C-alpha positions in Angstrom: 39.8 43.2 -19.8 36.7 45.6 -18.8 34.8 43.6 -21.3 35.3 40.6 -19.2 33.2 42.2 -16.3 30.2 41.4 -18.6 31.0 38.1 -19.0 31.1 38.0 -15.1 27.8 39.1 -14.1 26.0 37.5 -17.2 27.5 33.9 -16.3 26.4 34.5 -12.8 23.0 35.4 -13.6 22.7 32.7 -15.9 23.7 29.9 -13.3 21.3 31.5 -11.1 18.3 31.4 -13.1 19.2 27.9 -14.3 19.7 26.5 -10.6 16.4 28.2 -10.0 14.7 26.7 -12.9 15.6 23.0 -12.2 14.6 23.5 -8.6 12.7 26.4 -6.9 12.5 25.4 -3.4 16.3 23.3 -3.0 18.0 26.1 -5.0 16.4 29.5 -4.4 19.1 30.9 -1.7 21.9 29.4 -3.9 20.3 31.2 -6.9 20.0 34.1 -5.0 23.4 34.2 -4.0 24.7 33.8 -7.4 22.7 36.6 -8.9 23.4 38.9 -5.8 27.1 38.3 -6.3 26.9 39.4 -9.9 25.7 42.8 -8.8 29.1 44.3 -8.4 30.3 42.9 -11.6 26.9 44.6 -13.1 27.8 47.9 -12.0 31.2 47.8 -13.1 30.3 46.8 -16.2 28.2 49.6 -16.7 31.0 52.3 -15.7 34.1 50.6 -17.0 32.7 49.4 -20.6 28.6 49.4 -21.2 28.8 53.7 -20.6 32.1 54.4 -22.3 30.8 52.4 -25.6 27.3 54.3 -25.3 28.5 57.7 -24.3 30.2 58.9 -27.7 27.2 58.1 -29.5 24.8 60.0 -27.7 22.2 56.8 -27.7 20.6 57.9 -24.2 18.9 61.1 -23.4 19.8 62.4 -19.9 16.2 60.7 -18.4 17.8 57.3 -19.5 21.2 57.9 -18.4 20.2 58.9 -14.9 17.8 55.7 -14.9 21.1 53.7 -15.7 23.1 55.3 -13.1 20.3 54.8 -10.7 20.0 50.9 -11.6 23.9 50.7 -10.9 23.9 52.2 -7.4 21.1 50.0 -6.8 22.9 47.0 -8.0 26.1 47.8 -5.7 23.6 48.3 -2.7 22.2 44.8 -3.0 25.7 43.2 -3.3 27.3 45.3 -0.4 24.2 44.6 2.0 22.1 41.4 0.6 24.9 39.3 -0.8 26.1 38.3 2.6 22.7 37.7 3.9 22.2 35.3 0.5 25.3 33.4 0.9 24.5 32.9 4.8 21.0 31.7 3.9 22.1 29.5 1.3 24.1 27.1 3.3 21.4 26.7 5.7 18.6 25.7 3.5 21.1 23.5 1.6 20.6 21.0 4.7 22.2 22.6 7.6 19.1 22.1 9.8 16.4 19.5 9.2 13.4 21.3 11.0 11.8 24.1 8.8 10.6 25.7 11.7 14.0 26.5 13.0 14.8 27.5 9.7 12.3 29.7 9.0 13.0 31.2 12.6 16.5 31.2 12.2 16.2 33.3 8.4 13.9 36.0 10.1 16.7 36.5 13.0 20.0 36.5 9.9 17.7 39.0 7.9 17.2 41.3 10.6 20.4 42.8 10.7 21.2 43.1 7.2 17.8 45.4 6.4 18.9 47.7 9.4 22.6 48.2 8.3 20.7 48.6 4.7 18.4 51.2 6.6 20.7 53.1 8.4 22.6 53.1 4.9 19.9 55.1 3.0 19.0 57.5 6.2 22.7 58.4 7.1 24.7 58.4 4.3 24.2 59.6 0.4 22.8 56.3 -1.2 25.5 56.3 -3.8 28.4 56.4 -1.3 29.3 53.5 0.8 31.7 53.1 3.6 32.3 49.4 3.6 34.0 49.7 7.1 30.9 50.3 8.7 29.4 47.2 7.7 32.9 44.9 7.0 32.5 42.5 9.8 28.9 42.7 10.1 29.3 40.9 6.3 32.4 38.8 7.3 29.8 37.1 9.9 27.5 36.5 7.3 30.1 34.6 5.1 31.6 32.5 8.3 27.9 31.6 9.1 27.9 30.7 5.3 30.8 28.6 5.2 29.7 26.5 8.6 26.1 26.0 7.1 27.3 24.6 4.0 29.7 22.1 6.0 27.3 21.1 8.1 24.9 20.5 5.4 27.9 18.6 3.4 28.5 16.6 7.3 24.8 15.7 7.8 24.0 14.0 4.7 23.4 10.2 4.6 23.2 9.7 0.9 26.6 9.4 -0.4 25.4 10.6 -3.9 24.2 13.7 -2.5 26.9 14.5 0.1 29.6 14.3 -2.7 27.4 16.8 -4.4 27.4 18.9 -1.4 30.7 19.1 -0.3 31.6 20.3 -4.1 29.1 22.8 -3.6 30.4 23.9 0.0 33.9 23.9 -1.2 32.9 26.4 -4.2 30.6 28.8 -2.8 32.8 29.3 0.3 36.1 29.3 -1.7 34.2 32.0 -3.9 32.7 34.1 -1.2 35.6 34.3 1.0 37.4 36.0 -2.2 34.6 37.8 -2.8 35.0 39.3 1.1 38.7 39.8 1.0 38.9 41.7 -1.9 35.5 43.7 -2.0 34.7 43.9 1.7 38.2 44.2 3.5 40.1 45.4 -0.1 37.5 48.4 -0.5 37.6 51.2 2.4 35.2 53.4 0.4 33.4 53.6 -3.1 31.4 56.7 -4.5 29.3 56.5 -7.8 29.1 59.0 -9.8 27.8 59.6 -13.3 29.7 58.6 -14.9 32.9 58.0 -13.0 33.6 56.3 -9.5 35.8 57.1 -6.9 37.4 53.7 -5.1 39.9 53.8 -1.9 41.0 50.3 -2.1 44.0 47.7 -2.2 43.4 46.9 -5.2 42.8 43.1 -5.1 39.3 43.4 -6.8 40.9 43.6 -10.2 41.6 40.0 -9.7 38.2 39.2 -9.6 37.7 38.4 -13.2 40.1 35.8 -13.1 38.8 34.5 -9.8 35.2 34.5 -10.5 35.3 33.5 -14.4 37.7 30.6 -12.8 34.8 29.4 -10.8 32.3 29.8 -13.2 34.3 26.8 -15.7 34.7 24.6 -12.4 30.8 24.8 -12.0 30.4 24.2 -15.3 32.7 21.4 -15.3 30.9 19.5 -12.4 27.5 20.3 -14.2 28.4 18.7 -17.4 30.7 15.5 -15.8 28.8 15.0 -12.5 25.6 17.2 -12.0 26.1 20.1 -9.5 22.8 21.1 -7.1 20.4 18.7 -9.0 21.3 20.2 -12.4 23.0 17.4 -15.1 24.0 19.2 -18.4 24.2 16.8 -20.9 25.3 16.3 -24.8 22.8 13.7 -26.5 24.3 10.8 -28.2 23.2 9.2 -31.5 19.8 7.9 -31.2 20.9 4.6 -31.9 23.6 4.2 -29.2 21.2 5.6 -26.6 18.7 3.0 -27.6 20.9 0.0 -27.5 22.2 1.8 -24.1 18.5 1.3 -22.6 18.2 -2.0 -24.0 20.9 -3.5 -22.9 20.0 -1.9 -19.3 16.6 -3.2 -19.4 17.7 -6.8 -20.5 20.5 -6.8 -17.6 17.9 -6.0 -14.9 15.9 -8.3 -16.2 18.8 -10.9 -16.1 19.6 -9.7 -12.6 16.0 -10.8 -11.3 16.1 -14.3 -12.7 19.4 -15.0 -11.6 18.0 -13.9 -7.9 14.9 -15.9 -8.6 16.4 -19.1 -9.5 18.8 -18.9 -6.8 15.3 -18.9 -4.6 13.9 -22.3 -6.6 17.3 -24.1 -6.3 17.4 -24.0 -2.3 13.6 -24.5 -2.4 13.9 -27.6 -4.5 16.9 -29.2 -2.7 15.0 -28.9 0.6 11.8 -30.1 -1.0 13.8 -33.5 -1.8 14.9 -33.3 2.1 11.5 -33.1 3.2 10.1 -35.7 0.9 13.4 -38.1 1.5 12.7 -37.7 5.1 8.7 -38.5 4.4 7.7 -34.9 5.8 4.8 -34.6 3.2 3.6 -31.4 4.6 6.9 -29.5 5.0 7.3 -30.6 1.0 3.9 -29.3 -0.1 4.7 -26.3 2.1 7.9 -25.7 -0.4 6.2 -26.3 -3.1 4.0 -23.4 -2.4 7.0 -21.0 -2.0 8.3 -22.4 -5.4 5.1 -21.5 -6.8 5.2 -17.8 -5.2 8.7 -17.5 -6.3 7.4 -17.8 -9.7 4.8 -15.9 -9.8 7.0 -13.1 -8.7 9.7 -14.0 -11.5 6.5 -13.9 -14.1 5.2 -10.5 -12.4 8.8 -8.9 -13.1 9.2 -10.0 -16.5 5.3 -8.5 -17.6 6.4 -5.3 -16.2 10.0 -5.1 -17.9 9.1 -6.5 -21.1 7.2 -3.7 -22.6 9.6 -1.4 -22.2 12.9 -2.5 -21.3 14.7 1.2 -20.5 12.1 2.3 -17.7 10.6 0.8 -14.3 7.0 1.0 -14.2 5.1 1.6 -11.1 2.1 -0.2 -10.8 0.4 1.4 -7.1 -1.7 -0.5 -4.6 -2.0 -0.8 -0.9 0.5 -3.5 0.5 0.1 -4.9 3.9 3.9 -4.8 5.8 3.4 -8.0 7.7 2.5 -9.5 4.4 5.4 -7.9 2.5 7.9 -9.1 4.8 6.5 -12.5 4.9 6.3 -12.9 1.2 10.0 -11.7 0.8 11.5 -13.8 4.0 9.7 -16.9 3.3 11.0 -17.9 -0.1 14.5 -16.9 1.1 14.0 -19.2 4.1 16.4 -22.4 3.1 19.1 -19.7 2.1 18.6 -18.7 5.9 18.8 -21.9 7.1 21.9 -22.9 5.0 23.8 -19.9 6.1 22.4 -20.3 9.4 21.6 -16.7 9.4 18.8 -15.5 11.7 16.6 -12.7 10.8 14.4 -11.0 13.1 11.5 -8.3 12.5 9.2 -7.2 15.4 5.5 -7.6 15.2 5.0 -3.5 15.2 5.9 -3.9 11.6 2.1 -2.9 10.9 0.5 -0.5 8.2 -0.1 -0.3 4.8 2.5 1.0 2.1 1.2 2.6 -1.0 3.5 1.4 -3.9 4.3 -1.4 -6.3 4.5 -4.6 -4.4 6.6 -6.5 -7.0 9.8 -3.7 -7.3 9.4 -3.4 -3.5 9.6 -7.2 -2.9 12.6 -7.4 -5.5 14.5 -4.3 -3.6 14.3 -6.4 -0.5 15.2 -9.4 -2.0 18.3 -8.0 -3.2 18.9 -6.0 0.2 18.7 -9.4 1.8 20.4 -11.5 -0.6 23.4 -9.0 -0.3 23.0 -8.8 3.3 23.4 -12.8 3.6 26.4 -12.8 1.0 28.5 -9.6 3.1 28.3 -12.8 6.1 31.6 -15.0 5.3 31.1 -17.0 8.4 27.7 -18.8 9.3 25.6 -17.6 12.3 25.1 -13.8 11.1 22.2 -11.8 11.7 19.7 -9.6 10.0 17.3 -7.2 11.3 14.1 -6.0 9.3 12.4 -3.1 10.9 10.2 0.1 10.1 10.3 3.5 11.1 8.3 6.5 11.1 9.5 9.9 10.9 7.8 13.5 10.7 8.3 13.3 6.8 9.4 9.9 5.9 8.0 6.1 6.5 11.7 4.1 6.5 12.2 0.1 6.5 15.5 -0.3 7.7 17.8 -3.7 6.8 20.7 -4.1 9.2 23.4 -6.8 9.2 26.3 -7.8 11.0 28.2 -8.7 7.9 31.8 -7.8 6.2 30.7 -3.9 5.9 31.2 -1.8 2.8 35.0 0.1 2.4 34.7 3.8 2.5 36.1 4.2 -0.5 33.3 1.6 -2.5 30.4 3.7 -0.8 30.2 6.6 -3.8 29.9 4.2 -6.6 27.7 1.0 -5.3 24.6 3.0 -6.5 26.6 3.0 -10.1 25.3 0.4 -12.5 27.5 -2.3 -13.2 29.7 -1.6 -10.4 29.8 -4.4 -7.7 32.4 -5.7 -5.3 31.5 -9.6 -5.6 34.1 -11.4 -7.4 31.3 -14.1 -8.6 31.1 -13.5 -12.3 27.5 -13.9 -11.9 27.1 -10.8 -10.3 26.4 -8.1 -12.7 26.6 -5.1 -10.6 22.7 -4.2 -10.9 21.0 -4.7 -7.8 21.7 -1.8 -5.7 21.1 0.4 -9.1 18.0 -1.1 -9.5 16.9 -1.1 -5.8 17.7 2.8 -6.0 16.1 3.5 -9.3 12.6 1.8 -7.9 12.9 4.1 -4.5 13.6 7.4 -7.1 10.1 6.2 -8.6 8.2 6.0 -5.5 9.5 9.5 -4.9 12.1 8.0 -2.0 15.4 7.3 -1.5 17.8 4.3 -0.8 20.4 5.3 1.4 23.1 3.9 3.6 22.9 4.9 7.2 25.7 2.9 8.9 28.6 0.8 7.4 31.7 -0.3 9.3 34.1 -2.9 8.1 33.7 -6.2 10.1 30.5 -4.7 11.9 27.9 -4.7 9.3 25.7 -2.2 7.2 22.3 -0.6 7.7 20.3 0.1 4.3 17.3 2.7 4.8 14.2 2.5 2.2 12.8 5.8 2.6 9.4 6.7 1.5 7.4 9.7 1.7 5.3 9.7 4.4 2.2 10.2 2.4 2.5 6.6 1.0 2.2 5.3 4.6 -0.9 4.8 6.6 -0.3 3.2 10.4 -2.0 0.4 11.8 -2.1 -0.4 15.3 -0.1 -3.7 15.9 -2.1 -6.3 17.9 1.3 -7.1 19.9 3.9 -4.9 19.2 6.4 -6.1 21.7 6.8 -9.6 20.4 9.8 -10.3 18.4 9.6 -13.2 15.5 12.8 -15.0 14.5 12.4 -16.6 11.4 15.1 -18.9 10.5 16.7 -21.4 12.4 20.6 -22.3 12.9 20.1 -25.4 11.7 22.1 -26.8 8.8 20.1 -28.2 6.2 20.0 -32.0 5.7 22.8 -33.6 3.4 
């Protein structure tokens, strides 16, 4: 049984290093929580397993024996005084607060009591003796703050995939650290480490740590393999042929989805052109033909970007005028809006230059507008298209007053081939493609709000360094670019 303590600290330290390796900035405190949390099992491994095995062989001279003893005491000191701090920091930096300045300030405030307690221990007590009663409730306060921060980070997350990930992290780290507090900070009264034995006054709950911690490690590994955990996705690679066929199928399906959307636009525009010609409206019919030409040009651009590499999205960056971007997306869809009596609005304040791939961004906006129209069960709906700037992001908001998305479907809508539409021509690739395009731009597609019967708001979040503002000429004017008249029959 004592051998399992070695497995405990090795598994905790390994996970900490893996999470740190995949994302230092995002996971540094999570990794520190795992590494400091493994310090106690490291100490007990030395005293209960490693040294009892080594001592009979006399492999260590007195110097190295003393060195290992000091190492074990240092590890236990880190566990008692820094592990609770790391727990609270992990929740704080996982997203409990948005402001970096506030997080840094709060981090400094939180660190102060922990280091004061550590200094008092080193000054007043033998460094190898720990009276847990002197810092028990300070540690409890750190753990409690950690639980609050973890759950605040989960509740404040808007992206549903990240929200699900943070929910798992909040549950696992809260449960694991709560057990550590109960068994080691409440269950322990006093611990004295000697070379090579120790005296422990406790209720014995710590002997269950092996089962609890290794169980949590197994759950984290399971989540990492199946879903991904804290940005780490461990995958067992399939055969090369199977992987290639899956990529090819996805690329062809995305192309098929794009062609379907553009053909619908051409169909609407052709019908509108016929109506203008029959009514003798030559100028309007020519405008519709120009719009058809714009749709076919966009479709050719999509084909050219996908054909050479069907398993990936290629980004060709260029400056994009926002007003021109919105107009080029809305105008070809005008007949669709007219047919469904949909009003689309966007303020003239949508000015500036966005650096990105115009073809893919147009396709993303077209998909979102098409979905918004499809979500309107009756005629006479409204879509609002506007831009927002924050300190870190430039955001394009697409808001409709359609039927909304059921809560149970939110975690799946960005998955490839998942669709809520009953029409067999819908392949469930629109939103997964849109999310992939946003990731290629270093941004994110998310749902800001959705209510059944009220509508849905999608956000295209770009890094702020992709946006250059331009002072609008008349920011108060609002354009209404779709009539409520039904098409001529």
